[in-house]
All heavy atoms as a GROMACS GRO file, in nm:
protein
  607
    1MET      N    1  -0.266   4.737   4.954
    1MET     CA    2  -0.279   4.607   5.020
    1MET      C    3  -0.356   4.510   4.930
    1MET      O    4  -0.321   4.397   4.916
    1MET     CB    5  -0.347   4.624   5.158
    1MET     CG    6  -0.360   4.501   5.235
    1MET     SD    7  -0.208   4.454   5.305
    1MET     CE    8  -0.258   4.337   5.418
    2GLN      N    9  -0.469   4.558   4.874
    2GLN     CA   10  -0.550   4.475   4.789
    2GLN      C   11  -0.472   4.433   4.664
    2GLN      O   12  -0.490   4.320   4.618
    2GLN     CB   13  -0.680   4.554   4.749
    2GLN     CG   14  -0.776   4.470   4.666
    2GLN     CD   15  -0.827   4.350   4.743
    2GLN    OE1   16  -0.852   4.352   4.861
    2GLN    NE2   17  -0.843   4.237   4.672
    3VAL      N   18  -0.386   4.518   4.614
    3VAL     CA   19  -0.304   4.489   4.494
    3VAL      C   20  -0.216   4.366   4.528
    3VAL      O   21  -0.200   4.277   4.446
    3VAL     CB   22  -0.221   4.610   4.448
    3VAL    CG1   23  -0.122   4.572   4.341
    3VAL    CG2   24  -0.312   4.723   4.403
    4GLU      N   25  -0.153   4.368   4.643
    4GLU     CA   26  -0.070   4.260   4.682
    4GLU      C   27  -0.148   4.129   4.700
    4GLU      O   28  -0.101   4.020   4.660
    4GLU     CB   29   0.009   4.293   4.812
    4GLU     CG   30   0.119   4.393   4.790
    4GLU     CD   31   0.199   4.424   4.915
    4GLU    OE1   32   0.202   4.339   5.004
    4GLU    OE2   33   0.258   4.528   4.919
    5ILE      N   34  -0.267   4.138   4.755
    5ILE     CA   35  -0.350   4.019   4.771
    5ILE      C   36  -0.389   3.963   4.633
    5ILE      O   37  -0.388   3.845   4.613
    5ILE     CB   38  -0.481   4.056   4.852
    5ILE    CG1   39  -0.439   4.084   4.999
    5ILE    CG2   40  -0.583   3.941   4.848
    5ILE    CD1   41  -0.554   4.140   5.084
    6ASP      N   42  -0.424   4.058   4.541
    6ASP     CA   43  -0.459   4.013   4.405
    6ASP      C   44  -0.342   3.944   4.342
    6ASP      O   45  -0.356   3.846   4.269
    6ASP     CB   46  -0.504   4.139   4.321
    6ASP     CG   47  -0.639   4.193   4.369
    6ASP    OD1   48  -0.712   4.115   4.442
    6ASP    OD2   49  -0.674   4.304   4.330
    7LYS      N   50  -0.221   4.003   4.358
    7LYS     CA   51  -0.096   3.941   4.301
    7LYS      C   52  -0.077   3.805   4.358
    7LYS      O   53  -0.047   3.705   4.286
    7LYS     CB   54   0.024   4.028   4.327
    7LYS     CG   55   0.032   4.148   4.245
    7LYS     CD   56   0.158   4.230   4.273
    7LYS     CE   57   0.169   4.356   4.190
    7LYS     NZ   58   0.287   4.432   4.225
    8LEU      N   59  -0.097   3.789   4.492
    8LEU     CA   60  -0.074   3.657   4.557
    8LEU      C   61  -0.178   3.559   4.506
    8LEU      O   62  -0.148   3.445   4.482
    8LEU     CB   63  -0.081   3.673   4.708
    8LEU     CG   64   0.040   3.737   4.772
    8LEU    CD1   65   0.013   3.760   4.920
    8LEU    CD2   66   0.167   3.655   4.754
    9GLU      N   67  -0.306   3.604   4.496
    9GLU     CA   68  -0.411   3.515   4.448
    9GLU      C   69  -0.385   3.470   4.301
    9GLU      O   70  -0.406   3.356   4.265
    9GLU     CB   71  -0.543   3.585   4.453
    9GLU     CG   72  -0.600   3.593   4.594
    9GLU     CD   73  -0.730   3.672   4.604
    9GLU    OE1   74  -0.763   3.740   4.504
    9GLU    OE2   75  -0.793   3.667   4.710
   10TRP      N   76  -0.335   3.562   4.223
   10TRP     CA   77  -0.297   3.532   4.085
   10TRP      C   78  -0.186   3.427   4.082
   10TRP      O   79  -0.190   3.336   4.004
   10TRP     CB   80  -0.260   3.663   4.011
   10TRP     CG   81  -0.219   3.633   3.867
   10TRP    CD1   82  -0.301   3.626   3.758
   10TRP    CD2   83  -0.086   3.613   3.817
   10TRP    NE1   84  -0.228   3.599   3.650
   10TRP    CE2   85  -0.094   3.589   3.678
   10TRP    CE3   86   0.037   3.608   3.877
   10TRP    CZ2   87   0.013   3.564   3.603
   10TRP    CZ3   88   0.149   3.585   3.799
   10TRP    CH2   89   0.136   3.561   3.659
   11GLU      N   90  -0.085   3.448   4.164
   11GLU     CA   91   0.029   3.358   4.171
   11GLU      C   92  -0.017   3.220   4.221
   11GLU      O   93   0.027   3.118   4.164
   11GLU     CB   94   0.137   3.414   4.262
   11GLU     CG   95   0.264   3.330   4.268
   11GLU     CD   96   0.334   3.316   4.135
   11GLU    OE1   97   0.320   3.405   4.045
   11GLU    OE2   98   0.404   3.220   4.114
   12VAL      N   99  -0.103   3.214   4.315
   12VAL     CA  100  -0.156   3.086   4.363
   12VAL      C  101  -0.234   3.015   4.253
   12VAL      O  102  -0.214   2.899   4.224
   12VAL     CB  103  -0.246   3.103   4.488
   12VAL    CG1  104  -0.323   2.981   4.516
   12VAL    CG2  105  -0.161   3.145   4.607
   13LYS      N  106  -0.314   3.093   4.177
   13LYS     CA  107  -0.387   3.037   4.065
   13LYS      C  108  -0.295   2.986   3.959
   13LYS      O  109  -0.310   2.875   3.904
   13LYS     CB  110  -0.481   3.139   4.006
   13LYS     CG  111  -0.545   3.110   3.874
   13LYS     CD  112  -0.676   3.040   3.889
   13LYS     CE  113  -0.750   3.028   3.760
   13LYS     NZ  114  -0.721   2.912   3.686
   14ARG      N  115  -0.188   3.059   3.929
   14ARG     CA  116  -0.088   3.022   3.827
   14ARG      C  117  -0.020   2.895   3.867
   14ARG      O  118  -0.002   2.804   3.792
   14ARG     CB  119   0.011   3.136   3.807
   14ARG     CG  120   0.106   3.118   3.690
   14ARG     CD  121   0.200   3.238   3.675
   14ARG     NE  122   0.312   3.230   3.766
   14ARG     CZ  123   0.420   3.154   3.747
   14ARG    NH1  124   0.430   3.080   3.642
   14ARG    NH2  125   0.515   3.157   3.834
   15GLN      N  126   0.023   2.889   3.994
   15GLN     CA  127   0.092   2.770   4.045
   15GLN      C  128   0.000   2.649   4.044
   15GLN      O  129   0.040   2.538   4.009
   15GLN     CB  130   0.145   2.791   4.187
   15GLN     CG  131   0.256   2.895   4.197
   15GLN     CD  132   0.386   2.847   4.131
   15GLN    OE1  133   0.416   2.729   4.129
   15GLN    NE2  134   0.459   2.945   4.074
   16SER      N  135  -0.126   2.671   4.071
   16SER     CA  136  -0.223   2.565   4.068
   16SER      C  137  -0.245   2.517   3.927
   16SER      O  138  -0.251   2.395   3.903
   16SER     CB  139  -0.356   2.618   4.126
   16SER     OG  140  -0.456   2.516   4.115
   17ASP      N  141  -0.253   2.605   3.831
   17ASP     CA  142  -0.268   2.566   3.691
   17ASP      C  143  -0.141   2.491   3.642
   17ASP      O  144  -0.158   2.387   3.575
   17ASP     CB  145  -0.283   2.693   3.601
   17ASP     CG  146  -0.418   2.761   3.620
   17ASP    OD1  147  -0.507   2.701   3.687
   17ASP    OD2  148  -0.433   2.877   3.576
   18ILE      N  149  -0.025   2.533   3.687
   18ILE     CA  150   0.097   2.458   3.649
   18ILE      C  151   0.094   2.320   3.710
   18ILE      O  152   0.127   2.222   3.647
   18ILE     CB  153   0.225   2.538   3.695
   18ILE    CG1  154   0.237   2.671   3.607
   18ILE    CG2  155   0.349   2.453   3.690
   18ILE    CD1  156   0.344   2.762   3.662
   19GLY      N  157   0.054   2.311   3.835
   19GLY     CA  158   0.042   2.178   3.905
   19GLY      C  159  -0.052   2.088   3.829
   19GLY      O  160  -0.022   1.966   3.812
   20LEU      N  161  -0.166   2.141   3.785
   20LEU     CA  162  -0.263   2.058   3.712
   20LEU      C  163  -0.207   2.010   3.577
   20LEU      O  164  -0.226   1.895   3.539
   20LEU     CB  165  -0.394   2.141   3.690
   20LEU     CG  166  -0.477   2.161   3.809
   20LEU    CD1  167  -0.592   2.259   3.780
   20LEU    CD2  168  -0.531   2.033   3.868
   21ILE      N  169  -0.137   2.101   3.510
   21ILE     CA  170  -0.072   2.061   3.382
   21ILE      C  171   0.030   1.956   3.403
   21ILE      O  172   0.032   1.852   3.332
   21ILE     CB  173  -0.012   2.187   3.313
   21ILE    CG1  174  -0.125   2.280   3.265
   21ILE    CG2  175   0.079   2.142   3.196
   21ILE    CD1  176  -0.074   2.416   3.222
   22LEU      N  177   0.110   1.972   3.506
   22LEU     CA  178   0.212   1.869   3.534
   22LEU      C  179   0.151   1.740   3.578
   22LEU      O  180   0.198   1.628   3.538
   22LEU     CB  181   0.311   1.920   3.642
   22LEU     CG  182   0.404   2.034   3.603
   22LEU    CD1  183   0.481   2.086   3.723
   22LEU    CD2  184   0.498   1.994   3.489
   23ALA      N  185   0.041   1.741   3.654
   23ALA     CA  186  -0.024   1.619   3.697
   23ALA      C  187  -0.080   1.548   3.574
   23ALA      O  188  -0.073   1.425   3.565
   23ALA     CB  189  -0.130   1.654   3.796
   24GLU      N  190  -0.133   1.625   3.481
   24GLU     CA  191  -0.193   1.565   3.363
   24GLU      C  192  -0.083   1.500   3.280
   24GLU      O  193  -0.100   1.390   3.230
   24GLU     CB  194  -0.265   1.670   3.277
   24GLU     CG  195  -0.336   1.623   3.161
   24GLU     CD  196  -0.404   1.737   3.084
   24GLU    OE1  197  -0.476   1.818   3.146
   24GLU    OE2  198  -0.390   1.742   2.960
   25LYS      N  199   0.030   1.569   3.265
   25LYS     CA  200   0.142   1.508   3.190
   25LYS      C  201   0.196   1.385   3.261
   25LYS      O  202   0.229   1.286   3.193
   25LYS     CB  203   0.254   1.613   3.166
   25LYS     CG  204   0.221   1.724   3.075
   25LYS     CD  205   0.333   1.823   3.050
   25LYS     CE  206   0.296   1.923   2.943
   25LYS     NZ  207   0.408   2.007   2.912
   26LEU      N  208   0.205   1.388   3.389
   26LEU     CA  209   0.251   1.275   3.464
   26LEU      C  210   0.155   1.154   3.448
   26LEU      O  211   0.202   1.041   3.427
   26LEU     CB  212   0.267   1.310   3.609
   26LEU     CG  213   0.312   1.200   3.706
   26LEU    CD1  214   0.451   1.152   3.665
   26LEU    CD2  215   0.319   1.251   3.849
   27ASN      N  216   0.028   1.179   3.456
   27ASN     CA  217  -0.069   1.071   3.433
   27ASN      C  218  -0.057   1.010   3.294
   27ASN      O  219  -0.072   0.890   3.279
   27ASN     CB  220  -0.213   1.121   3.463
   27ASN     CG  221  -0.244   1.138   3.608
   27ASN    OD1  222  -0.183   1.068   3.689
   27ASN    ND2  223  -0.333   1.229   3.642
   28LYS      N  224  -0.034   1.097   3.196
   28LYS     CA  225  -0.019   1.052   3.062
   28LYS      C  226   0.106   0.962   3.050
   28LYS      O  227   0.103   0.854   2.986
   28LYS     CB  228  -0.005   1.165   2.965
   28LYS     CG  229  -0.001   1.124   2.817
   28LYS     CD  230   0.001   1.244   2.726
   28LYS     CE  231   0.010   1.201   2.583
   28LYS     NZ  232   0.014   1.313   2.493
   29LYS      N  233   0.217   0.996   3.114
   29LYS     CA  234   0.337   0.918   3.114
   29LYS      C  235   0.316   0.788   3.190
   29LYS      O  236   0.364   0.679   3.145
   29LYS     CB  237   0.454   0.996   3.177
   29LYS     CG  238   0.506   1.105   3.089
   29LYS     CD  239   0.568   1.057   2.965
   29LYS     CE  240   0.618   1.163   2.876
   29LYS     NZ  241   0.666   1.118   2.746
   30ILE      N  242   0.241   0.792   3.295
   30ILE     CA  243   0.211   0.666   3.371
   30ILE      C  244   0.130   0.570   3.284
   30ILE      O  245   0.158   0.452   3.278
   30ILE     CB  246   0.133   0.702   3.502
   30ILE    CG1  247   0.230   0.768   3.601
   30ILE    CG2  248   0.072   0.576   3.562
   30ILE    CD1  249   0.159   0.825   3.726
   31ASP      N  250   0.028   0.628   3.213
   31ASP     CA  251  -0.046   0.545   3.117
   31ASP      C  252   0.043   0.483   3.013
   31ASP      O  253   0.032   0.366   2.976
   31ASP     CB  254  -0.157   0.626   3.052
   31ASP     CG  255  -0.266   0.665   3.152
   31ASP    OD1  256  -0.270   0.600   3.261
   31ASP    OD2  257  -0.348   0.752   3.121
   32GLU      N  258   0.138   0.563   2.955
   32GLU     CA  259   0.229   0.510   2.853
   32GLU      C  260   0.317   0.401   2.907
   32GLU      O  261   0.341   0.304   2.843
   32GLU     CB  262   0.316   0.627   2.801
   32GLU     CG  263   0.244   0.726   2.712
   32GLU     CD  264   0.331   0.845   2.675
   32GLU    OE1  265   0.451   0.848   2.701
   32GLU    OE2  266   0.275   0.944   2.619
   33CYS      N  267   0.361   0.417   3.032
   33CYS     CA  268   0.448   0.317   3.097
   33CYS      C  269   0.363   0.189   3.116
   33CYS      O  270   0.417   0.079   3.099
   33CYS     CB  271   0.497   0.362   3.234
   33CYS     SG  272   0.628   0.486   3.216
   34GLU      N  273   0.238   0.200   3.154
   34GLU     CA  274   0.152   0.082   3.172
   34GLU      C  275   0.136   0.010   3.040
   34GLU      O  276   0.140  -0.115   3.037
   34GLU     CB  277   0.019   0.118   3.234
   34GLU     CG  278   0.021   0.161   3.377
   34GLU     CD  279   0.072   0.045   3.469
   34GLU    OE1  280   0.030  -0.069   3.447
   34GLU    OE2  281   0.150   0.074   3.558
   35GLU      N  282   0.118   0.085   2.931
   35GLU     CA  283   0.098   0.023   2.803
   35GLU      C  284   0.228  -0.053   2.765
   35GLU      O  285   0.223  -0.163   2.712
   35GLU     CB  286   0.068   0.130   2.698
   35GLU     CG  287  -0.074   0.181   2.704
   35GLU     CD  288  -0.093   0.295   2.602
   35GLU    OE1  289  -0.032   0.298   2.494
   35GLU    OE2  290  -0.183   0.378   2.630
   36LEU      N  291   0.343   0.015   2.789
   36LEU     CA  292   0.473  -0.049   2.755
   36LEU      C  293   0.490  -0.178   2.840
   36LEU      O  294   0.540  -0.277   2.789
   36LEU     CB  295   0.587   0.049   2.779
   36LEU     CG  296   0.605   0.157   2.675
   36LEU    CD1  297   0.713   0.258   2.723
   36LEU    CD2  298   0.636   0.106   2.536
   37LYS      N  299   0.451  -0.173   2.962
   37LYS     CA  300   0.463  -0.287   3.053
   37LYS      C  301   0.383  -0.403   2.998
   37LYS      O  302   0.430  -0.518   2.993
   37LYS     CB  303   0.414  -0.251   3.190
   37LYS     CG  304   0.420  -0.361   3.293
   37LYS     CD  305   0.369  -0.315   3.427
   37LYS     CE  306   0.350  -0.432   3.517
   37LYS     NZ  307   0.273  -0.392   3.639
   38VAL      N  308   0.259  -0.378   2.955
   38VAL     CA  309   0.171  -0.481   2.899
   38VAL      C  310   0.233  -0.537   2.775
   38VAL      O  311   0.236  -0.660   2.755
   38VAL     CB  312   0.031  -0.427   2.872
   38VAL    CG1  313  -0.057  -0.520   2.790
   38VAL    CG2  314  -0.040  -0.395   3.003
   39ARG      N  315   0.285  -0.449   2.688
   39ARG     CA  316   0.346  -0.495   2.563
   39ARG      C  317   0.468  -0.582   2.593
   39ARG      O  318   0.493  -0.684   2.536
   39ARG     CB  319   0.390  -0.378   2.473
   39ARG     CG  320   0.274  -0.332   2.387
   39ARG     CD  321   0.328  -0.245   2.278
   39ARG     NE  322   0.268  -0.110   2.292
   39ARG     CZ  323   0.320  -0.001   2.252
   39ARG    NH1  324   0.434   0.001   2.190
   39ARG    NH2  325   0.252   0.111   2.267
   40TYR      N  326   0.550  -0.532   2.690
   40TYR     CA  327   0.671  -0.613   2.728
   40TYR      C  328   0.636  -0.748   2.780
   40TYR      O  329   0.697  -0.848   2.743
   40TYR     CB  330   0.755  -0.531   2.831
   40TYR     CG  331   0.867  -0.618   2.886
   40TYR    CD1  332   0.983  -0.637   2.816
   40TYR    CD2  333   0.853  -0.679   3.008
   40TYR    CE1  334   1.082  -0.713   2.864
   40TYR    CE2  335   0.956  -0.759   3.058
   40TYR     CZ  336   1.072  -0.774   2.983
   40TYR     OH  337   1.171  -0.853   3.036
   41GLU      N  338   0.534  -0.755   2.866
   41GLU     CA  339   0.492  -0.882   2.921
   41GLU      C  340   0.446  -0.976   2.808
   41GLU      O  341   0.474  -1.095   2.811
   41GLU     CB  342   0.388  -0.863   3.027
   41GLU     CG  343   0.443  -0.799   3.155
   41GLU     CD  344   0.336  -0.759   3.255
   41GLU    OE1  345   0.214  -0.756   3.218
   41GLU    OE2  346   0.370  -0.730   3.369
   42SER      N  347   0.374  -0.920   2.713
   42SER     CA  348   0.324  -1.001   2.602
   42SER      C  349   0.443  -1.051   2.520
   42SER      O  350   0.447  -1.170   2.486
   42SER     CB  351   0.232  -0.915   2.513
   42SER     OG  352   0.198  -0.984   2.398
   43VAL      N  353   0.533  -0.964   2.487
   43VAL     CA  354   0.649  -1.005   2.407
   43VAL      C  355   0.734  -1.102   2.487
   43VAL      O  356   0.784  -1.202   2.430
   43VAL     CB  357   0.732  -0.881   2.363
   43VAL    CG1  358   0.863  -0.921   2.306
   43VAL    CG2  359   0.654  -0.799   2.262
   44SER      N  360   0.752  -1.076   2.612
   44SER     CA  361   0.830  -1.163   2.698
   44SER      C  362   0.768  -1.303   2.704
   44SER      O  363   0.839  -1.402   2.693
   44SER     CB  364   0.838  -1.105   2.840
   44SER     OG  365   0.915  -1.188   2.920
   45GLY      N  366   0.635  -1.308   2.709
   45GLY     CA  367   0.566  -1.436   2.706
   45GLY      C  368   0.586  -1.507   2.574
   45GLY      O  369   0.607  -1.631   2.573
   46GLN      N  370   0.583  -1.435   2.465
   46GLN     CA  371   0.603  -1.494   2.336
   46GLN      C  372   0.743  -1.545   2.322
   46GLN      O  373   0.771  -1.652   2.270
   46GLN     CB  374   0.578  -1.392   2.225
   46GLN     CG  375   0.431  -1.353   2.209
   46GLN     CD  376   0.410  -1.236   2.118
   46GLN    OE1  377   0.504  -1.176   2.068
   46GLN    NE2  378   0.287  -1.201   2.097
   47HIS      N  379   0.844  -1.472   2.377
   47HIS     CA  380   0.980  -1.515   2.375
   47HIS      C  381   1.001  -1.643   2.456
   47HIS      O  382   1.068  -1.736   2.418
   47HIS     CB  383   1.079  -1.408   2.426
   47HIS     CG  384   1.097  -1.295   2.328
   47HIS    ND1  385   1.140  -1.172   2.367
   47HIS    CD2  386   1.087  -1.291   2.192
   47HIS    CE1  387   1.152  -1.098   2.259
   47HIS    NE2  388   1.119  -1.167   2.153
   48ARG      N  389   0.930  -1.648   2.569
   48ARG     CA  390   0.938  -1.768   2.655
   48ARG      C  391   0.884  -1.886   2.579
   48ARG      O  392   0.943  -1.994   2.580
   48ARG     CB  393   0.859  -1.740   2.785
   48ARG     CG  394   0.837  -1.862   2.871
   48ARG     CD  395   0.952  -1.922   2.940
   48ARG     NE  396   1.079  -1.864   2.949
   48ARG     CZ  397   1.195  -1.930   2.930
   48ARG    NH1  398   1.194  -2.060   2.901
   48ARG    NH2  399   1.307  -1.866   2.940
   49GLU      N  400   0.771  -1.868   2.506
   49GLU     CA  401   0.716  -1.981   2.429
   49GLU      C  402   0.814  -2.023   2.318
   49GLU      O  403   0.833  -2.144   2.294
   49GLU     CB  404   0.582  -1.936   2.365
   49GLU     CG  405   0.467  -1.923   2.457
   49GLU     CD  406   0.344  -1.868   2.390
   49GLU    OE1  407   0.332  -1.880   2.268
   49GLU    OE2  408   0.260  -1.818   2.462
   50MET      N  409   0.876  -1.926   2.252
   50MET     CA  410   0.972  -1.957   2.148
   50MET      C  411   1.090  -2.032   2.205
   50MET      O  412   1.138  -2.132   2.145
   50MET     CB  413   1.016  -1.830   2.074
   50MET     CG  414   0.906  -1.767   1.988
   50MET     SD  415   0.947  -1.604   1.924
   50MET     CE  416   1.088  -1.638   1.817
   51ILE      N  417   1.144  -1.991   2.320
   51ILE     CA  418   1.252  -2.054   2.384
   51ILE      C  419   1.217  -2.196   2.422
   51ILE      O  420   1.293  -2.292   2.397
   51ILE     CB  421   1.299  -1.977   2.510
   51ILE    CG1  422   1.368  -1.845   2.461
   51ILE    CG2  423   1.394  -2.059   2.595
   51ILE    CD1  424   1.388  -1.746   2.575
   52ASP      N  425   1.096  -2.217   2.477
   52ASP     CA  426   1.049  -2.350   2.510
   52ASP      C  427   1.041  -2.440   2.387
   52ASP      O  428   1.083  -2.556   2.390
   52ASP     CB  429   0.912  -2.345   2.584
   52ASP     CG  430   0.921  -2.278   2.722
   52ASP    OD1  431   1.035  -2.269   2.770
   52ASP    OD2  432   0.812  -2.243   2.775
   53GLU      N  433   0.989  -2.383   2.279
   53GLU     CA  434   0.977  -2.463   2.154
   53GLU      C  435   1.118  -2.500   2.102
   53GLU      O  436   1.137  -2.609   2.052
   53GLU     CB  437   0.905  -2.379   2.048
   53GLU     CG  438   0.755  -2.371   2.073
   53GLU     CD  439   0.686  -2.278   1.973
   53GLU    OE1  440   0.747  -2.241   1.871
   53GLU    OE2  441   0.569  -2.243   1.999
   54CYS      N  442   1.212  -2.405   2.113
   54CYS     CA  443   1.347  -2.434   2.067
   54CYS      C  444   1.412  -2.548   2.154
   54CYS      O  445   1.479  -2.635   2.100
   54CYS     CB  446   1.433  -2.310   2.078
   54CYS     SG  447   1.403  -2.191   1.947
   55GLU      N  448   1.384  -2.543   2.283
   55GLU     CA  449   1.438  -2.652   2.369
   55GLU      C  450   1.377  -2.784   2.332
   55GLU      O  451   1.450  -2.886   2.327
   55GLU     CB  452   1.409  -2.617   2.515
   55GLU     CG  453   1.484  -2.496   2.574
   55GLU     CD  454   1.631  -2.515   2.566
   55GLU    OE1  455   1.682  -2.624   2.593
   55GLU    OE2  456   1.700  -2.414   2.531
   56VAL      N  457   1.249  -2.790   2.301
   56VAL     CA  458   1.188  -2.914   2.259
   56VAL      C  459   1.253  -2.960   2.127
   56VAL      O  460   1.286  -3.080   2.110
   56VAL     CB  461   1.031  -2.895   2.242
   56VAL    CG1  462   0.971  -3.012   2.169
   56VAL    CG2  463   0.966  -2.873   2.375
   57LEU      N  464   1.270  -2.867   2.032
   57LEU     CA  465   1.327  -2.904   1.906
   57LEU      C  466   1.473  -2.953   1.921
   57LEU      O  467   1.515  -3.053   1.863
   57LEU     CB  468   1.327  -2.782   1.809
   57LEU     CG  469   1.191  -2.744   1.750
   57LEU    CD1  470   1.201  -2.618   1.672
   57LEU    CD2  471   1.138  -2.858   1.666
   58LYS      N  472   1.547  -2.887   2.013
   58LYS     CA  473   1.685  -2.933   2.039
   58LYS      C  474   1.685  -3.074   2.093
   58LYS      O  475   1.768  -3.156   2.052
   58LYS     CB  476   1.759  -2.838   2.132
   58LYS     CG  477   1.799  -2.709   2.068
   58LYS     CD  478   1.877  -2.608   2.150
   58LYS     CE  479   1.896  -2.623   2.293
   58LYS     NZ  480   1.960  -2.508   2.358
   59SER      N  481   1.594  -3.102   2.185
   59SER     CA  482   1.590  -3.240   2.243
   59SER      C  483   1.551  -3.339   2.136
   59SER      O  484   1.599  -3.451   2.133
   59SER     CB  485   1.504  -3.246   2.365
   59SER     OG  486   1.372  -3.224   2.332
   60GLU      N  487   1.457  -3.301   2.047
   60GLU     CA  488   1.415  -3.389   1.940
   60GLU      C  489   1.532  -3.415   1.844
   60GLU      O  490   1.554  -3.529   1.800
   60GLU     CB  491   1.299  -3.328   1.864
   60GLU     CG  492   1.166  -3.342   1.932
   60GLU     CD  493   1.126  -3.486   1.948
   60GLU    OE1  494   1.125  -3.564   1.847
   60GLU    OE2  495   1.088  -3.523   2.056
   61VAL      N  496   1.609  -3.314   1.811
   61VAL     CA  497   1.726  -3.325   1.726
   61VAL      C  498   1.827  -3.416   1.789
   61VAL      O  499   1.881  -3.510   1.724
   61VAL     CB  500   1.786  -3.190   1.684
   61VAL    CG1  501   1.921  -3.207   1.620
   61VAL    CG2  502   1.690  -3.113   1.599
   62ALA      N  503   1.853  -3.399   1.916
   62ALA     CA  504   1.947  -3.486   1.988
   62ALA      C  505   1.900  -3.633   1.988
   62ALA      O  506   1.979  -3.723   1.964
   62ALA     CB  507   1.965  -3.436   2.133
   63ARG      N  508   1.771  -3.649   2.012
   63ARG     CA  509   1.715  -3.785   2.006
   63ARG      C  510   1.729  -3.850   1.872
   63ARG      O  511   1.773  -3.963   1.858
   63ARG     CB  512   1.569  -3.781   2.051
   63ARG     CG  513   1.507  -3.918   2.065
   63ARG     CD  514   1.358  -3.908   2.102
   63ARG     NE  515   1.275  -3.856   2.000
   63ARG     CZ  516   1.233  -3.926   1.887
   63ARG    NH1  517   1.275  -4.050   1.873
   63ARG    NH2  518   1.160  -3.874   1.796
   64LEU      N  519   1.706  -3.776   1.765
   64LEU     CA  520   1.716  -3.822   1.627
   64LEU      C  521   1.863  -3.851   1.595
   64LEU      O  522   1.894  -3.950   1.529
   64LEU     CB  523   1.657  -3.727   1.525
   64LEU     CG  524   1.505  -3.714   1.528
   64LEU    CD1  525   1.459  -3.599   1.439
   64LEU    CD2  526   1.442  -3.846   1.487
   65ASN      N  527   1.951  -3.766   1.644
   65ASN     CA  528   2.094  -3.788   1.619
   65ASN      C  529   2.141  -3.919   1.686
   65ASN      O  530   2.215  -3.998   1.629
   65ASN     CB  531   2.180  -3.674   1.676
   65ASN     CG  532   2.184  -3.556   1.578
   65ASN    OD1  533   2.161  -3.573   1.462
   65ASN    ND2  534   2.212  -3.437   1.626
   66ASN      N  535   2.092  -3.942   1.809
   66ASN     CA  536   2.122  -4.069   1.878
   66ASN      C  537   2.068  -4.185   1.803
   66ASN      O  538   2.132  -4.290   1.792
   66ASN     CB  539   2.074  -4.066   2.024
   66ASN     CG  540   2.153  -3.972   2.111
   66ASN    OD1  541   2.270  -3.948   2.079
   66ASN    ND2  542   2.096  -3.925   2.214
   67LEU      N  543   1.948  -4.170   1.752
   67LEU     CA  544   1.883  -4.277   1.674
   67LEU      C  545   1.962  -4.306   1.546
   67LEU      O  546   1.988  -4.425   1.516
   67LEU     CB  547   1.742  -4.236   1.638
   67LEU     CG  548   1.648  -4.348   1.600
   67LEU    CD1  549   1.613  -4.436   1.715
   67LEU    CD2  550   1.519  -4.286   1.541
   68ILE      N  551   2.008  -4.207   1.482
   68ILE     CA  552   2.090  -4.220   1.361
   68ILE      C  553   2.220  -4.289   1.392
   68ILE      O  554   2.265  -4.379   1.320
   68ILE     CB  555   2.111  -4.084   1.290
   68ILE    CG1  556   1.979  -4.036   1.232
   68ILE    CG2  557   2.214  -4.096   1.182
   68ILE    CD1  558   1.984  -3.891   1.184
   69LEU      N  559   2.279  -4.243   1.504
   69LEU     CA  560   2.413  -4.307   1.541
   69LEU      C  561   2.392  -4.454   1.570
   69LEU      O  562   2.475  -4.535   1.532
   69LEU     CB  563   2.464  -4.233   1.661
   69LEU     CG  564   2.530  -4.098   1.636
   69LEU    CD1  565   2.572  -4.031   1.766
   69LEU    CD2  566   2.652  -4.108   1.547
   70THR      N  567   2.287  -4.490   1.639
   70THR     CA  568   2.264  -4.632   1.671
   70THR      C  569   2.231  -4.711   1.545
   70THR      O  570   2.272  -4.824   1.531
   70THR     CB  571   2.153  -4.650   1.776
   70THR    OG1  572   2.036  -4.587   1.731
   70THR    CG2  573   2.190  -4.598   1.914
   71MET      N  574   2.164  -4.648   1.450
   71MET     CA  575   2.138  -4.716   1.325
   71MET      C  576   2.262  -4.739   1.242
   71MET      O  577   2.278  -4.840   1.179
   71MET     CB  578   2.034  -4.639   1.244
   71MET     CG  579   1.897  -4.636   1.300
   71MET     SD  580   1.789  -4.527   1.213
   71MET     CE  581   1.730  -4.636   1.084
   72GLU      N  582   2.353  -4.643   1.248
   72GLU     CA  583   2.485  -4.654   1.175
   72GLU      C  584   2.571  -4.759   1.236
   72GLU      O  585   2.644  -4.830   1.166
   72GLU     CB  586   2.555  -4.520   1.172
   72GLU     CG  587   2.492  -4.413   1.080
   72GLU     CD  588   2.562  -4.286   1.087
   72GLU    OE1  589   2.659  -4.261   1.165
   72GLU    OE2  590   2.521  -4.194   1.010
   73ILE      N  591   2.562  -4.775   1.368
   73ILE     CA  592   2.644  -4.875   1.439
   73ILE      C  593   2.600  -5.013   1.400
   73ILE      O  594   2.679  -5.106   1.386
   73ILE     CB  595   2.640  -4.852   1.590
   73ILE    CG1  596   2.710  -4.719   1.626
   73ILE    CG2  597   2.702  -4.966   1.668
   73ILE    CD1  598   2.701  -4.674   1.770
   74LYS      N  599   2.473  -5.033   1.386
   74LYS     CA  600   2.420  -5.168   1.353
   74LYS      C  601   2.454  -5.199   1.208
   74LYS      O  602   2.496  -5.259   1.141
   74LYS     CB  603   2.269  -5.174   1.369
   74LYS     CG  604   2.226  -5.163   1.511
   74LYS     CD  605   2.077  -5.169   1.524
   74LYS     CE  606   2.031  -5.154   1.667
   74LYS     NZ  607   1.887  -5.159   1.684
   0.00000   0.00000   0.00000
């Protein structure tokens, strides 16, 4: 009877150790995902700024084109 109890206690300890290892790995992956999220948000913000700058440049080019056209007409 004691042998079976010892086996069960050993199995419980083994399962507990496995659970702790898996929890540690999961926490590490969660941290990696958080880092990626922060990097993505940073890059996304930079892309938004670049897109906004491009839109401003496009409107400036259109304005200059219109100005050139009106100068050519005169």
